[in-house]
KOLGU-565589 format. One record per residue (C-alpha): x, y, z; residue in three letters; residue number from 1. Coordinates in nm, 2 decimals, decimal comma. Last residue first. Example, Ala and Ser with C-alpha at 12.3 -4.5 7.8 and 13.67 -1.06 7.14 Angstrom:
// KOLGU-565589
<pt east="1,37" north="-0,11" up="0,71" residu="SER" num="2"/>
<pt east="1,23" north="-0,45" up="0,78" residu="ALA" num="1"/>
// end
This chain:
// KOLGU-565589
<pt east="-0,58" north="1,99" up="-1,19" residu="PHE" num="243"/>
<pt east="-0,79" north="1,78" up="-1,43" residu="ASP" num="242"/>
<pt east="-1,11" north="1,66" up="-1,28" residu="TYR" num="241"/>
<pt east="-1,15" north="1,33" up="-1,10" residu="MET" num="240"/>
<pt east="-1,37" north="1,09" up="-1,29" residu="SER" num="239"/>
<pt east="-1,11" north="0,81" up="-1,30" residu="ARG" num="238"/>
<pt east="-1,08" north="0,81" up="-0,92" residu="LEU" num="237"/>
<pt east="-1,45" north="0,76" up="-0,88" residu="VAL" num="236"/>
<pt east="-1,44" north="0,47" up="-1,12" residu="ASP" num="235"/>
<pt east="-1,14" north="0,32" up="-0,93" residu="LEU" num="234"/>
<pt east="-1,31" north="0,33" up="-0,59" residu="GLY" num="233"/>
<pt east="-1,46" north="-0,01" up="-0,62" residu="LYS" num="232"/>
<pt east="-1,12" north="-0,18" up="-0,67" residu="LEU" num="231"/>
<pt east="-1,14" north="-0,53" up="-0,82" residu="GLN" num="230"/>
<pt east="-0,96" north="-0,80" up="-0,64" residu="GLY" num="229"/>
<pt east="-0,61" north="-0,91" up="-0,57" residu="SER" num="228"/>
<pt east="-0,57" north="-1,28" up="-0,59" residu="SER" num="227"/>
<pt east="-0,34" north="-1,27" up="-0,90" residu="PRO" num="226"/>
<pt east="-0,08" north="-1,06" up="-0,71" residu="PHE" num="225"/>
<pt east="0,22" north="-1,05" up="-0,96" residu="HIS" num="224"/>
<pt east="0,01" north="-1,03" up="-1,28" residu="ILE" num="223"/>
<pt east="-0,26" north="-0,82" up="-1,10" residu="LYS" num="222"/>
<pt east="0,00" north="-0,56" up="-0,99" residu="TYR" num="221"/>
<pt east="0,12" north="-0,51" up="-1,35" residu="TYR" num="220"/>
<pt east="-0,24" north="-0,48" up="-1,47" residu="ALA" num="219"/>
<pt east="-0,31" north="-0,22" up="-1,20" residu="LEU" num="218"/>
<pt east="0,00" north="-0,03" up="-1,31" residu="LEU" num="217"/>
<pt east="-0,10" north="-0,04" up="-1,68" residu="ARG" num="216"/>
<pt east="-0,46" north="0,08" up="-1,60" residu="ASP" num="215"/>
<pt east="-0,33" north="0,35" up="-1,37" residu="ILE" num="214"/>
<pt east="-0,10" north="0,48" up="-1,64" residu="ILE" num="213"/>
<pt east="-0,39" north="0,49" up="-1,89" residu="THR" num="212"/>
<pt east="-0,61" north="0,68" up="-1,64" residu="ASN" num="211"/>
<pt east="-0,33" north="0,92" up="-1,57" residu="ARG" num="210"/>
<pt east="-0,27" north="1,00" up="-1,93" residu="ASP" num="209"/>
<pt east="-0,64" north="1,04" up="-2,00" residu="ALA" num="208"/>
<pt east="-0,66" north="1,29" up="-1,70" residu="ARG" num="207"/>
<pt east="-0,37" north="1,48" up="-1,86" residu="SER" num="206"/>
<pt east="-0,02" north="1,46" up="-1,72" residu="LEU" num="205"/>
<pt east="0,23" north="1,73" up="-1,63" residu="ARG" num="204"/>
<pt east="0,48" north="1,58" up="-1,39" residu="PHE" num="203"/>
<pt east="0,61" north="1,86" up="-1,17" residu="ARG" num="202"/>
<pt east="0,36" north="1,79" up="-0,90" residu="GLY" num="201"/>
<pt east="0,52" north="1,45" up="-0,84" residu="CYS" num="200"/>
<pt east="0,85" north="1,61" up="-0,73" residu="ASN" num="199"/>
<pt east="0,85" north="1,57" up="-0,35" residu="ARG" num="198"/>
<pt east="0,63" north="1,26" up="-0,34" residu="PHE" num="197"/>
<pt east="0,87" north="1,10" up="-0,58" residu="THR" num="196"/>
<pt east="0,86" north="1,04" up="-0,96" residu="MET" num="195"/>
<pt east="1,19" north="0,93" up="-1,12" residu="ARG" num="194"/>
<pt east="1,04" north="0,59" up="-1,20" residu="ASN" num="193"/>
<pt east="0,78" north="0,77" up="-1,41" residu="LEU" num="192"/>
<pt east="1,04" north="0,82" up="-1,68" residu="ALA" num="191"/>
<pt east="1,11" north="0,45" up="-1,70" residu="ASN" num="190"/>
<pt east="0,73" north="0,38" up="-1,74" residu="ALA" num="189"/>
<pt east="0,71" north="0,64" up="-2,02" residu="ALA" num="188"/>
<pt east="1,00" north="0,47" up="-2,21" residu="GLU" num="187"/>
<pt east="0,82" north="0,13" up="-2,16" residu="ALA" num="186"/>
<pt east="0,50" north="0,30" up="-2,30" residu="GLU" num="185"/>
<pt east="0,69" north="0,40" up="-2,62" residu="LYS" num="184"/>
<pt east="0,87" north="0,06" up="-2,65" residu="ALA" num="183"/>
<pt east="0,56" north="-0,16" up="-2,62" residu="ALA" num="182"/>
<pt east="0,46" north="-0,27" up="-2,27" residu="LEU" num="181"/>
<pt east="0,44" north="-0,64" up="-2,21" residu="TYR" num="180"/>
<pt east="0,22" north="-0,94" up="-2,14" residu="ARG" num="179"/>
<pt east="0,24" north="-1,13" up="-2,47" residu="GLY" num="178"/>
<pt east="0,36" north="-1,46" up="-2,33" residu="HIS" num="177"/>
<pt east="0,62" north="-1,48" up="-2,61" residu="LEU" num="176"/>
<pt east="0,82" north="-1,19" up="-2,48" residu="PRO" num="175"/>
<pt east="0,86" north="-0,88" up="-2,70" residu="PRO" num="174"/>
<pt east="1,21" north="-0,80" up="-2,83" residu="SER" num="173"/>
<pt east="1,50" north="-0,60" up="-2,69" residu="ILE" num="172"/>
<pt east="1,39" north="-0,67" up="-2,33" residu="LEU" num="171"/>
<pt east="1,32" north="-0,46" up="-2,02" residu="PHE" num="170"/>
<pt east="1,27" north="-0,65" up="-1,69" residu="ILE" num="169"/>
<pt east="0,98" north="-0,72" up="-1,45" residu="GLY" num="168"/>
<pt east="0,95" north="-1,08" up="-1,57" residu="GLY" num="167"/>
<pt east="0,57" north="-1,08" up="-1,60" residu="ALA" num="166"/>
<pt east="0,55" north="-0,72" up="-1,72" residu="MET" num="165"/>
<pt east="0,82" north="-0,76" up="-1,98" residu="ASP" num="164"/>
<pt east="0,89" north="-0,40" up="-2,08" residu="PHE" num="163"/>
<pt east="0,99" north="-0,33" up="-2,44" residu="VAL" num="162"/>
<pt east="1,33" north="-0,19" up="-2,54" residu="LYS" num="161"/>
<pt east="1,37" north="0,10" up="-2,78" residu="GLY" num="160"/>
<pt east="1,56" north="0,33" up="-2,55" residu="PRO" num="159"/>
<pt east="1,75" north="0,12" up="-2,28" residu="ALA" num="158"/>
<pt east="1,61" north="-0,02" up="-1,96" residu="TYR" num="157"/>
<pt east="1,78" north="-0,32" up="-1,79" residu="THR" num="156"/>
<pt east="1,89" north="-0,11" up="-1,49" residu="SER" num="155"/>
<pt east="1,52" north="-0,04" up="-1,41" residu="TRP" num="154"/>
<pt east="1,47" north="-0,39" up="-1,28" residu="ASP" num="153"/>
<pt east="1,10" north="-0,35" up="-1,22" residu="PRO" num="152"/>
<pt east="0,99" north="-0,33" up="-0,85" residu="GLU" num="151"/>
<pt east="0,79" north="-0,64" up="-0,76" residu="ILE" num="150"/>
<pt east="0,91" north="-0,71" up="-0,41" residu="GLY" num="149"/>
<pt east="0,62" north="-0,56" up="-0,23" residu="LEU" num="148"/>
<pt east="0,82" north="-0,28" up="-0,07" residu="PHE" num="147"/>
<pt east="0,97" north="-0,19" up="-0,41" residu="ARG" num="146"/>
<pt east="0,64" north="-0,18" up="-0,59" residu="GLN" num="145"/>
<pt east="0,50" north="0,07" up="-0,34" residu="LEU" num="144"/>
<pt east="0,70" north="0,35" up="-0,50" residu="ARG" num="143"/>
<pt east="0,52" north="0,33" up="-0,84" residu="MET" num="142"/>
<pt east="0,18" north="0,28" up="-0,68" residu="MET" num="141"/>
<pt east="0,23" north="0,58" up="-0,45" residu="PHE" num="140"/>
<pt east="0,36" north="0,81" up="-0,73" residu="CYS" num="139"/>
<pt east="0,05" north="0,72" up="-0,94" residu="ILE" num="138"/>
<pt east="-0,18" north="0,79" up="-0,65" residu="HIS" num="137"/>
<pt east="-0,03" north="1,12" up="-0,58" residu="PHE" num="136"/>
<pt east="-0,04" north="1,24" up="-0,94" residu="ASN" num="135"/>
<pt east="-0,33" north="1,49" up="-0,93" residu="ALA" num="134"/>
<pt east="-0,25" north="1,57" up="-0,57" residu="LEU" num="133"/>
<pt east="0,09" north="1,71" up="-0,67" residu="ALA" num="132"/>
<pt east="-0,08" north="2,00" up="-0,84" residu="PRO" num="131"/>
<pt east="-0,15" north="2,14" up="-0,49" residu="SER" num="130"/>
<pt east="-0,48" north="2,33" up="-0,46" residu="SER" num="129"/>
<pt east="-0,59" north="2,14" up="-0,15" residu="GLY" num="128"/>
<pt east="-0,26" north="2,19" up="0,01" residu="PRO" num="127"/>
<pt east="-0,06" north="1,87" up="0,07" residu="MET" num="126"/>
<pt east="-0,02" north="1,80" up="0,45" residu="GLU" num="125"/>
<pt east="-0,26" north="1,50" up="0,47" residu="ALA" num="124"/>
<pt east="-0,12" north="1,34" up="0,16" residu="LEU" num="123"/>
<pt east="0,24" north="1,37" up="0,29" residu="ARG" num="122"/>
<pt east="0,14" north="1,22" up="0,63" residu="GLU" num="121"/>
<pt east="-0,04" north="0,93" up="0,47" residu="SER" num="120"/>
<pt east="0,25" north="0,86" up="0,24" residu="ALA" num="119"/>
<pt east="0,50" north="0,88" up="0,53" residu="ASP" num="118"/>
<pt east="0,29" north="0,63" up="0,73" residu="ALA" num="117"/>
<pt east="0,27" north="0,40" up="0,43" residu="LEU" num="116"/>
<pt east="0,65" north="0,41" up="0,38" residu="PHE" num="115"/>
<pt east="0,72" north="0,36" up="0,75" residu="ARG" num="114"/>
<pt east="0,49" north="0,06" up="0,75" residu="PHE" num="113"/>
<pt east="0,66" north="-0,09" up="0,45" residu="LEU" num="112"/>
<pt east="1,00" north="-0,05" up="0,61" residu="ALA" num="111"/>
<pt east="0,88" north="-0,21" up="0,94" residu="GLU" num="110"/>
<pt east="0,73" north="-0,52" up="0,78" residu="ASP" num="109"/>
<pt east="0,55" north="-0,74" up="1,03" residu="GLU" num="108"/>
<pt east="0,34" north="-1,02" up="0,88" residu="GLN" num="107"/>
<pt east="-0,04" north="-1,07" up="0,94" residu="PRO" num="106"/>
<pt east="-0,09" north="-1,16" up="0,57" residu="GLU" num="105"/>
<pt east="-0,33" north="-1,01" up="0,32" residu="ARG" num="104"/>
<pt east="-0,17" north="-0,69" up="0,20" residu="LEU" num="103"/>
<pt east="-0,27" north="-0,66" up="-0,16" residu="LEU" num="102"/>
<pt east="-0,64" north="-0,60" up="-0,17" residu="SER" num="101"/>
<pt east="-0,65" north="-0,40" up="0,15" residu="SER" num="100"/>
<pt east="-0,36" north="-0,20" up="0,01" residu="LEU" num="99"/>
<pt east="-0,56" north="-0,11" up="-0,30" residu="LEU" num="98"/>
<pt east="-0,86" north="-0,02" up="-0,09" residu="GLU" num="97"/>
<pt east="-0,64" north="0,21" up="0,12" residu="ALA" num="96"/>
<pt east="-0,50" north="0,38" up="-0,18" residu="VAL" num="95"/>
<pt east="-0,84" north="0,43" up="-0,34" residu="PHE" num="94"/>
<pt east="-1,00" north="0,56" up="-0,02" residu="LEU" num="93"/>
<pt east="-0,71" north="0,80" up="0,05" residu="GLY" num="92"/>
<pt east="-0,72" north="0,94" up="-0,31" residu="LEU" num="91"/>
<pt east="-1,10" north="1,00" up="-0,28" residu="THR" num="90"/>
<pt east="-1,07" north="1,16" up="0,06" residu="ALA" num="89"/>
<pt east="-0,78" north="1,38" up="-0,07" residu="LYS" num="88"/>
<pt east="-1,00" north="1,49" up="-0,36" residu="VAL" num="87"/>
<pt east="-1,30" north="1,55" up="-0,14" residu="PRO" num="86"/>
<pt east="-1,10" north="1,77" up="0,10" residu="THR" num="85"/>
<pt east="-1,00" north="1,73" up="0,47" residu="ASP" num="84"/>
<pt east="-0,96" north="1,35" up="0,42" residu="CYS" num="83"/>
<pt east="-0,59" north="1,28" up="0,49" residu="PRO" num="82"/>
<pt east="-0,65" north="1,15" up="0,85" residu="PRO" num="81"/>
<pt east="-0,48" north="1,39" up="1,10" residu="PHE" num="80"/>
<pt east="-0,17" north="1,31" up="1,31" residu="GLY" num="79"/>
<pt east="-0,15" north="1,01" up="1,53" residu="VAL" num="78"/>
<pt east="-0,50" north="0,96" up="1,67" residu="PRO" num="77"/>
<pt east="-0,56" north="0,78" up="2,01" residu="ARG" num="76"/>
<pt east="-0,77" north="0,47" up="2,07" residu="VAL" num="75"/>
<pt east="-0,76" north="0,36" up="2,43" residu="ASP" num="74"/>
<pt east="-0,94" north="0,03" up="2,34" residu="ARG" num="73"/>
<pt east="-0,95" north="-0,22" up="2,06" residu="MET" num="72"/>
<pt east="-1,11" north="-0,56" up="1,99" residu="SER" num="71"/>
<pt east="-0,96" north="-0,83" up="1,77" residu="LEU" num="70"/>
<pt east="-1,10" north="-1,04" up="1,49" residu="ILE" num="69"/>
<pt east="-0,87" north="-1,33" up="1,41" residu="GLU" num="68"/>
<pt east="-0,89" north="-1,50" up="1,76" residu="HIS" num="67"/>
<pt east="-0,72" north="-1,84" up="1,76" residu="GLY" num="66"/>
<pt east="-0,45" north="-1,74" up="2,00" residu="PRO" num="65"/>
<pt east="-0,54" north="-1,42" up="2,19" residu="ARG" num="64"/>
<pt east="-0,39" north="-1,08" up="2,14" residu="LEU" num="63"/>
<pt east="-0,56" north="-0,82" up="2,36" residu="GLU" num="62"/>
<pt east="-0,56" north="-0,47" up="2,20" residu="THR" num="61"/>
<pt east="-0,44" north="-0,12" up="2,29" residu="VAL" num="60"/>
<pt east="-0,46" north="0,16" up="2,04" residu="CYS" num="59"/>
<pt east="-0,26" north="0,40" up="1,84" residu="GLU" num="58"/>
<pt east="-0,38" north="0,58" up="1,53" residu="PHE" num="57"/>
<pt east="-0,30" north="0,67" up="1,17" residu="ARG" num="56"/>
<pt east="-0,57" north="0,75" up="0,92" residu="GLY" num="55"/>
<pt east="-0,51" north="0,60" up="0,58" residu="LEU" num="54"/>
<pt east="-0,88" north="0,55" up="0,52" residu="PRO" num="53"/>
<pt east="-1,09" north="0,71" up="0,80" residu="MET" num="52"/>
<pt east="-1,04" north="0,56" up="1,14" residu="LEU" num="51"/>
<pt east="-1,04" north="0,87" up="1,36" residu="LEU" num="50"/>
<pt east="-1,37" north="1,02" up="1,23" residu="ALA" num="49"/>
<pt east="-1,54" north="0,68" up="1,23" residu="ARG" num="48"/>
<pt east="-1,41" north="0,62" up="1,59" residu="LEU" num="47"/>
<pt east="-1,57" north="0,94" up="1,72" residu="ARG" num="46"/>
<pt east="-1,90" north="0,86" up="1,55" residu="ALA" num="45"/>
<pt east="-1,90" north="0,50" up="1,70" residu="ALA" num="44"/>
<pt east="-1,83" north="0,63" up="2,05" residu="THR" num="43"/>
<pt east="-2,10" north="0,90" up="2,03" residu="ARG" num="42"/>
<pt east="-2,37" north="0,66" up="1,90" residu="GLY" num="41"/>
<pt east="-2,51" north="0,66" up="1,55" residu="GLY" num="40"/>
<pt east="-2,44" north="0,30" up="1,44" residu="GLY" num="39"/>
<pt east="-2,12" north="0,10" up="1,44" residu="ALA" num="38"/>
<pt east="-1,88" north="0,00" up="1,71" residu="PRO" num="37"/>
<pt east="-1,55" north="-0,16" up="1,61" residu="VAL" num="36"/>
<pt east="-1,44" north="-0,52" up="1,55" residu="ALA" num="35"/>
<pt east="-1,08" north="-0,53" up="1,45" residu="PHE" num="34"/>
<pt east="-0,87" north="-0,70" up="1,18" residu="THR" num="33"/>
<pt east="-0,49" north="-0,71" up="1,15" residu="LEU" num="32"/>
<pt east="-0,24" north="-0,68" up="0,86" residu="ARG" num="31"/>
<pt east="0,12" north="-0,63" up="0,98" residu="GLY" num="30"/>
<pt east="0,21" north="-0,73" up="1,33" residu="TYR" num="29"/>
<pt east="0,40" north="-0,45" up="1,50" residu="GLN" num="28"/>
<pt east="0,37" north="-0,15" up="1,27" residu="ARG" num="27"/>
<pt east="0,01" north="-0,23" up="1,20" residu="SER" num="26"/>
<pt east="-0,19" north="-0,24" up="0,87" residu="TYR" num="25"/>
<pt east="-0,56" north="-0,21" up="0,94" residu="VAL" num="24"/>
<pt east="-0,88" north="-0,37" up="0,85" residu="SER" num="23"/>
<pt east="-1,20" north="-0,26" up="1,04" residu="LEU" num="22"/>
<pt east="-1,51" north="-0,48" up="1,07" residu="ILE" num="21"/>
<pt east="-1,82" north="-0,29" up="1,17" residu="SER" num="20"/>
<pt east="-2,05" north="-0,38" up="1,47" residu="LYS" num="19"/>
<pt east="-2,39" north="-0,28" up="1,61" residu="LYS" num="18"/>
<pt east="-2,63" north="-0,29" up="1,33" residu="ASP" num="17"/>
<pt east="-2,44" north="-0,57" up="1,15" residu="ASN" num="16"/>
<pt east="-2,10" north="-0,62" up="0,98" residu="TYR" num="15"/>
<pt east="-2,04" north="-0,28" up="0,81" residu="ARG" num="14"/>
<pt east="-1,71" north="-0,28" up="0,63" residu="VAL" num="13"/>
<pt east="-1,42" north="-0,05" up="0,72" residu="THR" num="12"/>
<pt east="-1,11" north="-0,04" up="0,51" residu="ARG" num="11"/>
<pt east="-0,74" north="0,06" up="0,56" residu="LEU" num="10"/>
<pt east="-0,66" north="0,23" up="0,88" residu="ALA" num="9"/>
<pt east="-0,29" north="0,27" up="0,96" residu="ILE" num="8"/>
<pt east="-0,19" north="0,13" up="1,30" residu="CYS" num="7"/>
<pt east="0,05" north="0,18" up="1,59" residu="GLU" num="6"/>
<pt east="-0,02" north="-0,10" up="1,85" residu="LEU" num="5"/>
<pt east="0,00" north="-0,14" up="2,22" residu="LYS" num="4"/>
<pt east="-0,02" north="-0,50" up="2,32" residu="ALA" num="3"/>
<pt east="-0,21" north="-0,70" up="2,58" residu="PHE" num="2"/>
<pt east="-0,15" north="-1,07" up="2,62" residu="MET" num="1"/>
// end
């Protein structure tokens, strides 16, 4: 059966001299994997430009039972990949790598796809000098929690409470398992809940602040998704200059 798909590119890994393996998140079927041309040919070069991390595209594929790696044809871009500056390319790579680590199943989720498509579009449209770029990845990770079913219960917050990272709730006293944020960091987490793609440029954070926040967010994701792996793009992200 042939199907027309709308996809968001996640990660491309070189398989051999002729083929690479592309992971995507599709509107119709969730996580999918494609074999795409590698090397220096014209077709491979065109596809590399279209299939940059977080790039949106449409294609046609043949769905066959028992075939986990698909082929694609009639590839057409939807908008522009968010990679026109080194900073955007770094952010796109980090976000796509995070999603590759978390989204493992071929399961349709329209709301998640719309969120990812919106995030890709907003990153692509941000001016290269926008202060919002500095906090884009933090905003993305904060908002993504809802679609993965691990959003904290913000209604349980009150000043002085700690945040139970395993339970996703705020408590008066620390939990016995020891995986929690102390009151000061719990307060900061609650403040970050107000961050959106529209206002993330208004949050004034130092590079040290951002790195600490990312560490806490990744620890939270790891608790709820134990099989998620290490992110190779994290070190590059940490070295990004202050905006």
